[in-house]
DRENTORKOL-3810 file (N, C-alpha, C; in nm, 4 decimals):
REM DRENTORKOL-3810
@n.u->0.0796; n.v->-0.1272; n.w->-0.0136; ca.u->-0.0061; ca.v->0.0083; ca.w->0.0136; c.u->0.0780; c.v->0.1246; c.w->-0.0111
@n.u->0.0615; n.v->0.2270; n.w->-0.0778; ca.u->0.1272; ca.v->0.3289; ca.w->-0.0805; c.u->0.0424; c.v->0.4654; c.w->-0.0603
@n.u->0.0920; n.v->0.5550; n.w->-0.0036; ca.u->0.0318; ca.v->0.6870; ca.w->0.0347; c.u->0.1317; c.v->0.7943; c.w->-0.0550
@n.u->0.0449; n.v->0.8748; n.w->-0.1590; ca.u->0.1155; ca.v->0.9560; ca.w->-0.2335; c.u->0.0935; c.v->1.0912; c.w->-0.1783
@n.u->0.1921; n.v->1.1729; n.w->-0.1756; ca.u->0.1868; ca.v->1.3187; ca.w->-0.1276; c.u->0.3020; c.v->1.3863; c.w->-0.1455
@n.u->0.3048; n.v->1.4980; n.w->-0.1161; ca.u->0.4443; ca.v->1.5803; ca.w->-0.1170; c.u->0.5295; c.v->1.5435; c.w->-0.0102
@n.u->0.6627; n.v->1.6087; n.w->-0.0394; ca.u->0.7556; ca.v->1.5905; ca.w->0.0620; c.u->0.8077; c.v->1.7381; c.w->0.0783
@n.u->0.8072; n.v->1.7899; n.w->0.2086; ca.u->0.7613; ca.v->1.7254; ca.w->0.3263; c.u->0.6138; c.v->1.6840; c.w->0.3314
@n.u->0.5703; n.v->1.5935; n.w->0.3964; ca.u->0.4062; ca.v->1.5598; ca.w->0.3876; c.u->0.3399; c.v->1.6797; c.w->0.4542
@n.u->0.2281; n.v->1.6970; n.w->0.3848; ca.u->0.1213; ca.v->1.7924; ca.w->0.4256; c.u->0.0342; c.v->1.7370; c.w->0.5394
@n.u->-0.0448; n.v->1.8063; n.w->0.6053; ca.u->-0.1160; ca.v->1.7762; ca.w->0.7408; c.u->-0.2236; c.v->1.6605; c.w->0.6634
@n.u->-0.2937; n.v->1.6671; n.w->0.5588; ca.u->-0.3685; ca.v->1.5765; ca.w->0.5257; c.u->-0.2937; c.v->1.4344; c.w->0.4900
@n.u->-0.1777; n.v->1.4395; n.w->0.4285; ca.u->-0.0957; ca.v->1.3231; ca.w->0.4018; c.u->-0.0720; c.v->1.2393; c.w->0.5311
@n.u->-0.0260; n.v->1.3392; n.w->0.6327; ca.u->0.0143; ca.v->1.2707; ca.w->0.7363; c.u->-0.1099; c.v->1.2047; c.w->0.8271
@n.u->-0.2322; n.v->1.2649; n.w->0.8160; ca.u->-0.3391; ca.v->1.2099; ca.w->0.8612; c.u->-0.3834; c.v->1.0777; c.w->0.8010
@n.u->-0.3660; n.v->1.0849; n.w->0.6570; ca.u->-0.4007; ca.v->0.9484; ca.w->0.5901; c.u->-0.2955; c.v->0.8245; c.w->0.6516
@n.u->-0.1814; n.v->0.8682; n.w->0.6440; ca.u->-0.0761; ca.v->0.7777; ca.w->0.7006; c.u->-0.1154; c.v->0.7182; c.w->0.8238
@n.u->-0.1362; n.v->0.8000; n.w->0.9238; ca.u->-0.1690; ca.v->0.7663; ca.w->1.0784; c.u->-0.3013; c.v->0.6867; c.w->1.0580
@n.u->-0.3908; n.v->0.7048; n.w->0.9927; ca.u->-0.5185; ca.v->0.6468; ca.w->0.9779; c.u->-0.4872; c.v->0.4942; c.w->0.9249
@n.u->-0.3995; n.v->0.4851; n.w->0.8157; ca.u->-0.3668; ca.v->0.3544; ca.w->0.7462; c.u->-0.2836; c.v->0.2860; c.w->0.8716
@n.u->-0.2057; n.v->0.3498; n.w->0.9369; ca.u->-0.1377; ca.v->0.2527; ca.w->1.0328; c.u->-0.2070; c.v->0.2302; c.w->1.1514
@n.u->-0.3266; n.v->0.2964; n.w->1.1717; ca.u->-0.4140; ca.v->0.2454; ca.w->1.2981; c.u->-0.4967; c.v->0.1296; c.w->1.2372
@n.u->-0.5419; n.v->0.1299; n.w->1.1156; ca.u->-0.6178; ca.v->0.0330; ca.w->1.0700; c.u->-0.5376; c.v->-0.1004; c.w->1.0552
@n.u->-0.4053; n.v->-0.0889; n.w->1.0140; ca.u->-0.3289; ca.v->-0.2020; ca.w->0.9871; c.u->-0.3097; c.v->-0.2653; c.w->1.1260
@n.u->-0.2901; n.v->-0.2081; n.w->1.2409; ca.u->-0.2567; ca.v->-0.2832; ca.w->1.3613; c.u->-0.4001; c.v->-0.3329; c.w->1.4000
@n.u->-0.5165; n.v->-0.2748; n.w->1.3688; ca.u->-0.6420; ca.v->-0.3308; ca.w->1.3953; c.u->-0.6696; c.v->-0.4653; c.w->1.3082
@n.u->-0.6090; n.v->-0.4717; n.w->1.1822; ca.u->-0.6231; ca.v->-0.5997; ca.w->1.1069; c.u->-0.5296; c.v->-0.6938; c.w->1.1269
@n.u->-0.4183; n.v->-0.6720; n.w->1.1819; ca.u->-0.3085; ca.v->-0.7594; ca.w->1.2024; c.u->-0.3469; c.v->-0.9135; c.w->1.2763
@n.u->-0.4388; n.v->-0.8903; n.w->1.3695; ca.u->-0.5008; ca.v->-0.9932; ca.w->1.4351; c.u->-0.5779; c.v->-1.1044; c.w->1.3468
@n.u->-0.6267; n.v->-1.0240; n.w->1.2481; ca.u->-0.7132; ca.v->-1.0957; ca.w->1.1496; c.u->-0.6247; c.v->-1.1815; c.w->1.0502
@n.u->-0.4939; n.v->-1.1552; n.w->1.0498; ca.u->-0.4078; ca.v->-1.2144; ca.w->0.9532; c.u->-0.3786; c.v->-1.1364; c.w->0.8390
@n.u->-0.4128; n.v->-1.0039; n.w->0.8442; ca.u->-0.3994; ca.v->-0.9138; ca.w->0.7258; c.u->-0.2864; c.v->-0.8339; c.w->0.7586
@n.u->-0.1641; n.v->-0.8312; n.w->0.6904; ca.u->-0.0602; ca.v->-0.7785; ca.w->0.7028; c.u->-0.0324; c.v->-0.6495; c.w->0.6140
@n.u->-0.0358; n.v->-0.5221; n.w->0.6640; ca.u->-0.0357; ca.v->-0.3901; ca.w->0.5800; c.u->0.0940; c.v->-0.3491; c.w->0.5837
@n.u->0.1540; n.v->-0.3442; n.w->0.4590; ca.u->0.3016; ca.v->-0.2508; ca.w->0.4565; c.u->0.2695; c.v->-0.1204; c.w->0.4041
@n.u->0.3326; n.v->-0.0386; n.w->0.4572; ca.u->0.2821; ca.v->0.1237; ca.w->0.4067; c.u->0.4125; c.v->0.1927; c.w->0.3742
@n.u->0.4124; n.v->0.2418; n.w->0.2493; ca.u->0.5222; ca.v->0.3332; ca.w->0.1984; c.u->0.4713; c.v->0.4552; c.w->0.1538
@n.u->0.5399; n.v->0.5624; n.w->0.1759; ca.u->0.5072; ca.v->0.6937; ca.w->0.1379; c.u->0.5856; c.v->0.7352; c.w->-0.0060
@n.u->0.5223; n.v->0.7898; n.w->-0.0999; ca.u->0.5824; ca.v->0.8057; ca.w->-0.2206; c.u->0.5642; c.v->0.9694; c.w->-0.2376
@n.u->0.6524; n.v->1.0208; n.w->-0.3072; ca.u->0.6410; ca.v->1.1538; ca.w->-0.3184; c.u->0.5698; c.v->1.1959; c.w->-0.4682
@n.u->0.4622; n.v->1.2751; n.w->-0.4539; ca.u->0.3739; ca.v->1.2916; ca.w->-0.5650; c.u->0.4548; c.v->1.3712; c.w->-0.6807
@n.u->0.5644; n.v->1.4416; n.w->-0.6379; ca.u->0.6248; ca.v->1.5190; ca.w->-0.7297; c.u->0.7315; c.v->1.4381; c.w->-0.8317
@n.u->0.7626; n.v->1.3269; n.w->-0.7779; ca.u->0.8334; ca.v->1.2327; ca.w->-0.8712; c.u->0.7674; c.v->1.1954; c.w->-1.0048
@n.u->0.8605; n.v->1.2060; n.w->-1.1055; ca.u->0.8200; ca.v->1.1936; ca.w->-1.2305; c.u->0.7767; c.v->1.0207; c.w->-1.2555
@n.u->0.8411; n.v->0.9412; n.w->-1.1829; ca.u->0.8183; ca.v->0.7866; ca.w->-1.1861; c.u->0.6913; c.v->0.7819; c.w->-1.1274
@n.u->0.6623; n.v->0.8388; n.w->-1.0065; ca.u->0.5297; ca.v->0.8084; ca.w->-0.9401; c.u->0.4121; c.v->0.8705; c.w->-1.0115
@n.u->0.4306; n.v->0.9740; n.w->-1.0854; ca.u->0.3276; ca.v->1.0522; ca.w->-1.1648; c.u->0.2967; c.v->0.9548; c.w->-1.2772
@n.u->0.3854; n.v->0.9209; n.w->-1.3513; ca.u->0.3646; ca.v->0.8347; ca.w->-1.4691; c.u->0.2990; c.v->0.6884; c.w->-1.4233
@n.u->0.3345; n.v->0.6392; n.w->-1.3118; ca.u->0.2903; ca.v->0.4982; ca.w->-1.2742; c.u->0.1277; c.v->0.5033; c.w->-1.2431
@n.u->0.1152; n.v->0.6113; n.w->-1.1543; ca.u->-0.0273; ca.v->0.6121; ca.w->-1.1025; c.u->-0.1143; c.v->0.7269; c.w->-1.1572
@n.u->-0.0585; n.v->0.8318; n.w->-1.2246; ca.u->-0.1303; ca.v->0.9359; ca.w->-1.2829; c.u->-0.2214; c.v->1.0228; c.w->-1.1733
@n.u->-0.1556; n.v->1.0220; n.w->-1.0587; ca.u->-0.2165; ca.v->1.0956; ca.w->-0.9442; c.u->-0.1846; c.v->1.2548; c.w->-0.9721
@n.u->-0.2894; n.v->1.3341; n.w->-0.9621; ca.u->-0.2630; ca.v->1.4717; ca.w->-0.9690; c.u->-0.3069; c.v->1.5446; c.w->-0.8413
@n.u->-0.3722; n.v->1.4940; n.w->-0.7446; ca.u->-0.3951; ca.v->1.5302; ca.w->-0.6154; c.u->-0.3647; c.v->1.4695; c.w->-0.4895
@n.u->-0.3413; n.v->1.5160; n.w->-0.3890; ca.u->-0.3037; ca.v->1.4555; ca.w->-0.2796; c.u->-0.3907; c.v->1.4729; c.w->-0.1530
@n.u->-0.4066; n.v->1.3875; n.w->-0.0676; ca.u->-0.3203; ca.v->1.2582; ca.w->-0.0794; c.u->-0.3897; c.v->1.1582; c.w->-0.1455
@n.u->-0.3322; n.v->1.0581; n.w->-0.1809; ca.u->-0.3827; ca.v->0.9457; ca.w->-0.2712; c.u->-0.3272; c.v->0.8182; c.w->-0.1837
@n.u->-0.4181; n.v->0.7202; n.w->-0.1913; ca.u->-0.4030; ca.v->0.5998; ca.w->-0.1318; c.u->-0.4212; c.v->0.4839; c.w->-0.2396
@n.u->-0.2988; n.v->0.3945; n.w->-0.2539; ca.u->-0.2817; ca.v->0.3146; ca.w->-0.3521; c.u->-0.2843; c.v->0.1676; c.w->-0.2874
@n.u->-0.3740; n.v->0.0888; n.w->-0.3344; ca.u->-0.3690; ca.v->-0.0379; ca.w->-0.2826; c.u->-0.3603; c.v->-0.1554; c.w->-0.4127
@n.u->-0.2614; n.v->-0.2336; n.w->-0.3970; ca.u->-0.2454; ca.v->-0.3265; ca.w->-0.5079; c.u->-0.2201; c.v->-0.2651; c.w->-0.6480
@n.u->-0.1289; n.v->-0.1587; n.w->-0.6304; ca.u->-0.1153; ca.v->-0.0787; ca.w->-0.7558; c.u->-0.2257; c.v->-0.0090; c.w->-0.8272
@n.u->-0.3464; n.v->0.0013; n.w->-0.7574; ca.u->-0.4611; ca.v->0.0683; ca.w->-0.7912; c.u->-0.4970; c.v->0.2136; c.w->-0.7131
@n.u->-0.5137; n.v->0.3083; n.w->-0.7857; ca.u->-0.5535; ca.v->0.4311; ca.w->-0.6880; c.u->-0.6904; c.v->0.4057; c.w->-0.6306
@n.u->-0.7201; n.v->0.3975; n.w->-0.5148; ca.u->-0.8497; ca.v->0.3838; ca.w->-0.4696; c.u->-0.9049; c.v->0.5240; c.w->-0.3981
@n.u->-0.8347; n.v->0.6085; n.w->-0.3441; ca.u->-0.8665; ca.v->0.7541; ca.w->-0.2980; c.u->-0.7605; c.v->0.8465; c.w->-0.3534
@n.u->-0.8156; n.v->0.9740; n.w->-0.3877; ca.u->-0.7200; ca.v->1.0637; ca.w->-0.4500; c.u->-0.8018; c.v->1.1931; c.w->-0.4239
@n.u->-0.7169; n.v->1.2876; n.w->-0.3551; ca.u->-0.7343; ca.v->1.4195; ca.w->-0.3176; c.u->-0.8507; c.v->1.4650; c.w->-0.1843
@n.u->-0.8549; n.v->1.3458; n.w->-0.0947; ca.u->-0.9357; ca.v->1.3746; ca.w->0.0116; c.u->-0.8890; c.v->1.2616; c.w->0.1165
@n.u->-0.9318; n.v->1.2757; n.w->0.2762; ca.u->-0.8985; ca.v->1.1991; ca.w->0.3557; c.u->-1.0166; c.v->1.1029; c.w->0.3925
@n.u->-0.9740; n.v->0.9987; n.w->0.3727; ca.u->-1.1005; ca.v->0.8655; ca.w->0.3951; c.u->-1.1327; c.v->0.8486; c.w->0.5498
@n.u->-1.2618; n.v->0.7763; n.w->0.5790; ca.u->-1.2876; ca.v->0.7511; ca.w->0.6984; c.u->-1.1978; c.v->0.6377; c.w->0.7300
@n.u->-1.1793; n.v->0.6112; n.w->0.8554; ca.u->-1.1148; ca.v->0.4815; ca.w->0.9003; c.u->-1.2121; c.v->0.3585; c.w->0.8556
@n.u->-1.3332; n.v->0.3528; n.w->0.8507; ca.u->-1.4182; ca.v->0.2689; ca.w->0.7904; c.u->-1.3939; c.v->0.2183; c.w->0.6551
@n.u->-1.3802; n.v->0.3383; n.w->0.5812; ca.u->-1.3537; ca.v->0.3337; ca.w->0.4368; c.u->-1.2114; c.v->0.2554; c.w->0.4163
@n.u->-1.1165; n.v->0.3008; n.w->0.4717; ca.u->-0.9762; ca.v->0.2354; ca.w->0.4672; c.u->-0.9925; c.v->0.0795; c.w->0.4973
@n.u->-1.0308; n.v->0.0589; n.w->0.6024; ca.u->-1.0469; ca.v->-0.0896; ca.w->0.6581; c.u->-1.1370; c.v->-0.1721; c.w->0.5580
@n.u->-1.2315; n.v->-0.1001; n.w->0.4887; ca.u->-1.3134; ca.v->-0.1803; ca.w->0.3863; c.u->-1.2299; c.v->-0.2165; c.w->0.2679
@n.u->-1.1573; n.v->-0.1173; n.w->0.2308; ca.u->-1.0616; ca.v->-0.1241; ca.w->0.1126; c.u->-0.9673; c.v->-0.2100; c.w->0.1198
@n.u->-0.9055; n.v->-0.2196; n.w->0.2482; ca.u->-0.7755; ca.v->-0.3053; ca.w->0.2854; c.u->-0.8486; c.v->-0.4711; c.w->0.2909
@n.u->-0.9410; n.v->-0.4791; n.w->0.3576; ca.u->-1.0089; ca.v->-0.6041; ca.w->0.3692; c.u->-1.0507; c.v->-0.6594; c.w->0.2281
@n.u->-1.1085; n.v->-0.5817; n.w->0.1438; ca.u->-1.1478; ca.v->-0.6154; ca.w->-0.0155; c.u->-1.0005; c.v->-0.6725; c.w->-0.0789
@n.u->-0.9012; n.v->-0.6041; n.w->-0.0612; ca.u->-0.7892; ca.v->-0.6227; ca.w->-0.1149; c.u->-0.7214; c.v->-0.7247; c.w->-0.0820
@n.u->-0.7565; n.v->-0.7761; n.w->0.0358; ca.u->-0.6789; ca.v->-0.9035; ca.w->0.1112; c.u->-0.7315; c.v->-1.0209; c.w->0.0744
@n.u->-0.8601; n.v->-1.0176; n.w->-0.0096; ca.u->-0.9382; ca.v->-1.1519; ca.w->-0.0372; c.u->-0.8703; c.v->-1.2160; c.w->-0.1403
END
């Protein structure tokens, strides 16, 4: 899972990262292991690969799931569970 945003991270990107980390801890006992990586939105490589134009963006299994907003904890949990199937 990747979180895409600027470097240094903005407040919204930091919020999404903390949210994903919270959900990851919650899902670990269910056998769902979430690895989080922060990517820089200004990187040409990241822009070409994902086509993300606004941050924060949340990418799960190489697919952009959320872009330009902070999701709810429930939404993140649902997306991760769906991807883990």
